[in-house]
N, C-alpha and C positions, 0 to 999 in steps of 0.2 A: 359492483359497477366496473366496467372496464376502464382501463388506464391506471395511472399511478395516483392513489389517493391516500393521503395521511390525515392527520388530525387537522392541520392547518388549512388545507385546501378543502377539506370537508367543511370545517368551520365558516369558510368564506361563502360556502352555498347553503348554510343552515337558515331554515326558515324562522328558527327561534329567534335569531338575531336580526332578521329582516322584520319581524313583528316588533322587536325592541325599538328599532329604528324609526318604525312608522307608528310607535306609541299604541300597539294595539295587544301589548302584553298583558297577562292578568295582573291586576293591582297587588303590590306587595308593599307592605308596611312593617318596619321593625326598628329596634333601637339597639345599638351596640355602644357600650362604653359613653353613655349619655348622648350620642348623636343619632339622628333620625335618618332613616333610609327608605326610599320609595322604589328601589329597584333591586331585584333579586339577584343572588350571585351562585355560581357554580364552582365546585370544588374541581381543581385542575391540577396536572402535573407540570412538570417545568417547561415542556414544549411550547405551551400555550403562551400567547402574547400578555402583556401586563394591562389588561383592560379592567375597567371599573366592575365588571361582572364575573371576573374569575377571582377566586381566592387560591394562590398556590402555596404547596409547601415550601419550607426553607431547606434549600440544600446545605448540608454541612452546618446545622444550627449551632450557635454557641450561646451559652447561658441557660439557665433553667426554664425561663419563659420561652425562650425559642424553641427549645427542645420538647417542652410539653405541648406547644401550639402544633409542631411538626408531626409529632406522634398522634394527635387528635384528628388532625386534617388528613393524614394518610389513612388512619383507621376508618374514619367516615367514608373516605373515598372508595376504599376496598369494600366497604359494606355495599355501597350503591353498585359497584361493579359485580360483586357476587350475586345481588339480587336480580340483576339483568341477565346474568348467566343462567340462573334458576328458570326464569321466564323462557330464555331461548331454548332451554332443554325441555321444557314443557310444552311449548307451543312452537311448531316448526315454522309459521309464517313470520315470526319475529326474527328469525335467523338471516333473512334477506334484507337489502336495503330498503328503505322506506321513501325515498325521494321520489321515485318514479310511480309510486302507488296512487290509486284513485282514491277519492274521499271514502268509498265504500270499504275498500281494504284497510285504510287506516282506522275506520270504526270498527272493524273486526280486530284489529291490533289493540284497540282501547278495550274491547270486550275480553280479550285475552288477560289483560291485566286485572280487569275486574273479576273474571273467573278465577284467576290465581288468588285474589285477595279473599274470595269467597271460600276457596279450598283450604286457605290457611286458617280462617275463622273457624271452618267446620272441624278441622284437624286440632284446634287448641284443646288441650286438656285442663287448663286451669279454670275454665268456667267464667273468665271475664267476658263482659259485653263490649267488645270492640265496636266503635261507632264510626263506620266509614261513610262518608257522604259522597256516594259514587256520582250524584248528579252534578257535583261541582267540577267533574271532569269533561263535561260537555263543552266547556268554554275553551279548553286547551287545544282542541283539535278542529275548531271552526276555521273555515278558509274564507277570506274576505274576498268579496268580488267588487269592493268599492274602489274608487280611484285613490292613489297614493296621495300623501301629503304633498305640499309644496317642496321643490327641489332644495330650496335653501334650509328648510326646517329638517328634511331629511339629512342633510350634510351636518348640520348642527347636532342633531341626535345621534349620528355616528361618531362626531368628535367627543361627544359626551360619553358615550360608551366606551371608547378607546382612550379615556384619560387615565395615563399612567400614574399621575400624582395620586387621584382618588383610589386607585388600586392599592398604592403603598399605604395611604392613610387607613383604608378599611382593613387591610391586613394587620397593621399596627393596633388598631382599635379591637380587632378580634383576639390578638395575642394578649392584650391587657384584660379583656373580658374572661377570657379562658383562664388566665392566671389567677384572677380574682375569684374564680368558682373553685379552681384547684386549691387556692389558699384556704378558703372558707371550708372545704371539706377536709383538708389537712388539720385545720385547727379544731374541727369537730372531732376527728379521730383522735387527736392528742388528748383532748377532754376525756372521750370515752376510755381511753387505754389508762389515763391516770386514774380515773374513778375505779375502773376495774382492778387496777394495782392495789389501790387503797382498800377496797373491799376484799381483796384475796389476802392481802397482808394482815388484815384484822381477823 
């Protein structure tokens, strides 16, 4: 698009967060560290604001918990970026900006993602039956032509999304959750190494 556009002003024009503020986002339910959440989150780097919907990495992490979390967050974020690069290389239509597209072109972009998944399924050599439910993607690109919610509800929802306290709480819960998983795996590995050493030594 013409003009100067970075992550922040593109974020301000994002239809994804407009749908969040109008409560038209797809339903999400998950539990982290014993706390229930009904709003999804996106992995983001340091430039993004501290919103409830962003989980950012920790710059210069201190302590094993924070280092483990930062490594996992950055790794998962890079996986998503690499996957999108693959889609851009395979389908030229995805290389351009989508904000000015009509619904028909957005449908084509969705079809590209589905075709990519079908190609990956076809190229899999392990014989696993991957079960992708493509019909669920229909809800993600529907454009609403209904009237917006009341202005006060809209503002309240915006403040809810931009809650920096909730951002920090979710990050802390995810750090604890990630560390609990890592600790459990480490204990299992220690057990197997010990058993292996006992078997070898006998």
